[in-house]
Each structure stands twice: as structure tokens, then as C-alpha cells.
C-alpha positions in Angstrom: 68.4 19.2 17.1 69.1 15.7 15.8 68.4 13.2 12.5 65.0 12.5 11.0 65.0 8.5 11.9 63.5 5.6 10.1 63.2 2.2 11.6 63.3 -0.3 8.8 62.5 -4.4 10.0 61.5 -7.4 8.5 59.7 -9.3 11.0 57.5 -12.8 11.2 53.8 -13.5 10.9 53.6 -13.4 14.4 56.1 -10.2 14.7 59.9 -12.0 15.9 63.1 -10.4 14.4 64.6 -13.8 14.6 64.9 -17.0 16.6 65.2 -17.5 20.2 68.6 -18.2 19.9 68.7 -14.7 18.2 70.0 -16.4 14.9 69.5 -14.6 11.9 66.8 -15.7 9.8 65.8 -14.5 5.8 62.3 -13.0 6.4 61.8 -11.3 2.9 63.2 -11.6 -0.6 65.1 -10.5 -3.1 62.5 -7.3 -3.9 62.8 -6.2 -0.3 66.3 -6.0 -0.5 66.3 -3.6 -3.2 64.0 -1.5 -1.6 65.8 -1.3 1.9 69.5 -1.0 -0.4 67.3 1.9 -1.8 66.8 3.3 1.2 70.3 2.8 2.5 71.3 4.8 -0.2 69.2 7.7 0.5 70.2 7.9 4.5 73.5 9.8 6.1 73.9 6.6 8.3 72.6 3.6 9.3 73.0 2.6 12.9 71.8 -0.7 14.8 72.7 -2.3 18.4 75.2 -4.6 20.0 73.1 -7.5 19.7 72.6 -7.6 16.2 76.4 -7.5 15.4 77.1 -10.1 17.7 74.1 -11.7 16.1 74.6 -11.2 12.4 77.7 -9.1 11.9 76.8 -7.2 9.3 78.6 -5.3 6.8 75.6 -2.4 6.5 77.0 -1.6 3.0 75.3 -0.8 -0.1 75.0 -3.2 -2.4 74.0 -2.0 -5.4 76.9 -0.1 -7.5 74.4 1.8 -9.3 73.5 3.4 -5.9 76.9 4.0 -5.5 77.5 5.7 -8.4 74.8 7.8 -7.3 76.1 8.6 -4.4 79.7 9.4 -5.6 77.8 11.5 -8.3 76.4 13.5 -5.4 79.9 14.0 -3.8 78.9 11.7 -0.6 80.6 8.9 0.3 80.1 5.0 -1.4 78.3 4.0 2.1 76.5 6.2 5.1 78.2 6.0 8.1 77.8 3.1 10.0 77.0 2.9 13.8 77.2 0.6 16.7 74.8 1.0 20.1 77.3 -0.3 22.2 77.2 0.4 25.9 79.6 -1.5 27.1 82.3 -1.7 23.9 81.4 -5.2 23.1 81.6 -4.9 19.6 84.5 -7.5 17.6 87.6 -5.7 16.4 87.3 -7.7 13.5 83.4 -7.3 13.0 82.1 -6.4 9.1 81.0 -3.3 10.3 84.2 -2.0 11.4 85.8 -3.3 8.0 83.8 -4.0 5.3 83.5 -1.4 2.5 84.8 2.5 2.6 83.6 4.8 4.8 83.3 5.9 8.6 82.4 3.9 11.2 81.3 5.4 15.0 80.6 3.4 18.5 79.0 4.7 20.8 79.6 3.6 24.2 78.7 4.4 27.8 81.4 5.8 30.4 80.8 2.3 32.3 83.1 0.6 28.6 86.4 -1.0 29.9 89.0 1.2 29.0 91.2 -1.2 26.9 88.0 -2.4 24.9 87.1 1.6 24.2 90.8 1.6 23.3 90.4 -1.0 21.0 87.6 0.2 19.0 89.2 3.5 19.0 92.1 2.7 16.4 89.8 1.8 13.9 86.6 3.8 14.9 85.5 6.8 15.8 84.3 6.8 19.7 81.6 8.3 21.1 81.1 8.4 24.7 77.4 9.2 25.8 75.9 8.4 28.8 77.0 6.5 32.5 75.8 3.1 32.4 73.7 2.6 29.2 74.3 4.8 26.2 72.1 8.1 25.9 70.2 7.9 22.7 68.6 11.3 23.0 72.6 12.7 23.6 73.9 10.3 20.9 71.7 11.7 18.2 72.7 15.1 19.2 75.9 14.5 19.0 75.3 13.0 15.5 73.9 15.7 14.0 76.9 18.0 14.8 78.3 15.3 12.7 76.7 16.5 9.9 74.2 13.2 9.7 70.7 14.5 9.5 68.6 11.7 8.2 69.4 8.0 10.1 68.0 4.8 9.4 68.0 2.2 11.9 67.7 -1.7 11.7 67.8 -3.1 14.6 67.6 -4.8 17.0 64.7 -4.5 19.4 66.1 -3.1 21.9 67.7 -0.3 20.6 64.2 0.3 18.6 62.4 0.4 22.1 65.0 2.6 23.6 64.6 5.4 20.6 60.9 4.8 20.4 60.1 5.2 24.6 62.3 8.6 24.1 60.4 9.6 21.3 63.4 9.3 18.8 61.6 7.7 15.4 60.2 9.5 12.6 59.3 6.5 10.3 58.4 2.7 10.7 59.3 0.8 7.5 58.0 -2.8 8.5 58.3 -5.7 6.4 56.0 -8.9 7.9 56.9 -12.1 6.6 55.0 -15.4 5.2 56.5 -17.3 8.1 55.7 -18.0 11.8 59.1 -18.5 13.9 57.4 -18.5 17.8 59.1 -18.4 20.8 58.2 -16.3 23.7 61.9 -15.4 24.5 62.5 -14.7 20.5 63.1 -11.0 20.1 60.3 -8.5 18.7 60.2 -5.4 17.2 60.2 -3.5 20.4 62.0 -5.2 23.2 62.4 -3.9 26.9 60.3 -3.2 29.5 56.9 -2.0 27.8 54.7 0.7 28.7 52.2 0.1 31.2 49.5 2.7 30.3 47.4 3.3 27.7 47.9 6.6 27.7 51.8 6.3 27.2 51.4 4.2 24.2 53.2 5.7 21.1 50.6 5.8 18.1 51.5 5.1 14.4 49.8 7.0 11.4 49.0 4.6 8.5 50.7 5.8 5.2 50.6 2.9 2.6 51.1 -0.9 2.4 52.0 -2.7 -0.6 52.2 -6.7 -1.1 55.6 -7.9 -2.1 56.5 -11.4 -3.3 54.6 -13.1 -0.5 54.9 -10.3 2.3 53.6 -6.9 3.0 55.3 -3.6 3.8 53.9 -1.4 6.0 54.8 2.3 6.3 53.9 4.3 9.1 55.0 7.8 10.9 55.2 8.1 14.2 51.6 10.3 15.7 52.5 13.3 17.5 
């Protein structure tokens, strides 16, 4: 039992999420931002990895007052639950994701996280311990389902997305491909991690749609069976 998982990313034409310095780069424009905001508004929770928090300091709040009003009308919180996957509790206590906008926050850590840092985070968020050295994503998603989260959006980064895909935990993938080239063999990509070796292990995707948005292309896939 786990939430339905939707990965949403914006990548450059050469498949990079950001620069080799992991500095945030504007890849898509206002029309895609509106699409992403709508997608967020339809989810129970939004999840990112600690690398994204340290590099970008996102708030993951919904921006549109109309979307917020509609969620309120439906009896939902103004913003989805915001979740950080952070094996060693490195989330800064003043991170925007923990403070900007109303609503629940969850930080998922491993048993290896330093106790003091865990206690600091517990004072401003819910902390879920999942896994010994690294966060056990399968267990975490099970716990999120127990919290009533049925639809989960993941916005990066590449390490977290790789972990979810490699464990068969992703249902849909939205990828906006922008009209820039970033380059750099150390620049993060959609699915960072050790990678698959055998073709028989490669996850397959079923193409749902493609659409032109401004100067880029949005590709929508479902994960194959």
C-alpha cells in the first residue's frame, strides 16, 4: 500500500536538471509554472530530496489563489504536505519548506541521523525514521499512505528520483524539456545513481502525450509494467 507517485521535472535539452554546481536554473517559463502549480494543487503531498533543499531552498507552496481557494472549498489544507527525504537530517531548521505557507511538514530520516539534528527538526516538523543508513523509500511510502496521502508529487532531485524508479515506486512521469543546453558530466540528471546494467532491468515507459509549451516540449509518460 503506497501513494500514487507522479514525478515532475524540467530538464535542459541535454537532460540536465541544473549546473554541475547544482545551481538552480530557469528551464521552463510561466505557462509550465502554471501547469506545475495545477499539478501540485491536485496532490496530497509534494516530496523532494535533501539535495534539492540545500541547493534551491524551495517552499513547494501553491502559488495560485484560485487553487488554494478550491482546495479550501474541498476541505483540504491550503497547501499539500511537504516532505523532505533526508537520511542524515541535514535540512536547515530555517529552510523555506519548513516555514513558508501553512500546513504539515514531514522530514524522513534514517536511523543514522544524528540525534541532536533529529530533535531540532522534530520541533518544527513531523519526523519519520525509515531505514538504517539511508531512507527506505518503500517503507516511507507505506507510512505516508498510513498518513492518508494517496497522491504524491515528486520534484527531484535526481538521486531521489533514481531511488524511486529503481524500486518500482513511480507511476507517472512529466518531463518538460527546455531549449537550453547546460552540459557537464557531473551535472545532475533525471535519474542519478548507480544505474542499471542489463537491458532486461531497464524500466520501460508508455508514452501518453507530448505537447509544445512555449519554446519547450512537455512529455508525459506512464511507467510500464
